[in-house]
C-alpha positions in Angstrom: 69.9 108.8 164.6 73.1 109.7 162.8 73.2 109.2 159.1 76.3 108.5 157.2 76.4 109.9 153.6 79.1 108.7 151.3 79.9 110.6 148.0 81.8 109.3 145.2 83.3 111.8 142.9 84.5 110.7 139.5 87.1 112.9 137.6 86.4 112.8 133.9 89.4 113.8 131.5 90.9 113.0 128.2 92.4 109.7 127.9 96.1 109.0 128.3 98.0 108.0 125.1 98.7 104.2 124.5 101.9 102.8 125.6 104.1 99.6 124.8 103.7 99.7 121.2 104.8 96.7 119.3 104.0 95.2 115.9 104.4 92.1 113.7 104.9 92.6 109.8 104.2 90.2 107.0 104.3 90.8 103.3 100.4 91.4 103.4 99.7 92.7 106.9 100.7 94.7 109.9 99.5 93.5 113.4 99.8 96.5 115.7 99.6 96.0 119.6 99.4 98.4 122.4 98.7 98.8 126.0 95.8 101.3 126.6 96.4 104.3 128.8 94.0 105.5 131.5 90.6 105.9 129.7 89.8 109.3 131.4 86.6 107.8 132.9 84.3 107.5 129.8 84.7 104.7 127.4 87.6 105.2 124.9 88.1 104.0 121.4 91.4 104.3 119.2 92.3 105.8 115.8 95.0 104.4 113.7 96.5 106.4 110.8 99.1 104.7 108.5 100.7 105.8 105.4 103.2 104.8 102.6 104.2 106.4 99.4 101.9 109.2 100.0 98.7 107.1 100.4 97.1 107.6 103.9 94.4 105.6 105.5 92.7 106.1 108.9 90.9 103.5 111.0 88.7 105.1 113.6 86.7 103.7 116.5 88.8 100.8 117.3 87.2 99.6 120.7 89.1 98.4 123.8 89.4 94.7 124.0 87.9 92.4 126.9 91.5 92.1 127.9 92.1 95.8 128.4 95.7 95.3 129.3 96.6 94.8 125.6 95.0 95.5 122.3 95.8 94.3 119.0 94.7 95.2 115.4 95.4 93.8 112.1 95.9 96.0 109.0 95.5 94.5 105.6 94.1 97.1 103.2 96.9 98.8 101.4 99.8 96.6 102.8 102.2 95.3 100.4 105.6 93.7 100.6 108.8 95.6 100.9 107.4 98.9 101.8 107.8 101.2 104.8 104.9 102.4 106.9 104.5 105.4 109.2 101.9 104.3 111.7 100.3 106.6 114.5 97.7 106.1 117.2 95.7 108.1 119.6 92.8 107.4 122.2 89.7 109.4 122.3 86.7 109.7 124.5 83.8 112.0 125.1 86.2 114.5 127.0 88.8 114.6 124.1 91.8 113.0 122.6 95.1 111.8 124.0 98.6 112.8 122.4 99.3 111.0 119.2 102.1 108.4 119.6 104.0 106.8 116.8 105.6 103.5 116.0 109.1 103.5 114.8 108.9 103.1 110.7 107.7 99.6 109.9 108.9 97.9 106.8 107.2 94.9 105.5 109.2 91.9 104.3 
């Protein structure tokens, strides 16, 4: 009797960076959206850093959404009218971090 054995190999690696960055700005919030890159195999989370006028905030451990094709996250802390914000994001998993990607500077109305 011949036995057929099938092996599955799963490559694990660092996640790819988020793509298709977009945003919606109001006087009191920034809603950021992106498409996640390949997760590298293990579960990934996202870290956003934003700054204005020398004040910098980091939001770690943003999970993937159930609709893994697009993720949105609303920032309200430290957001105010008529300010320009620098915003960056990267993905992270147990194998490492993706490259950092940046939104164009975002100005609130």
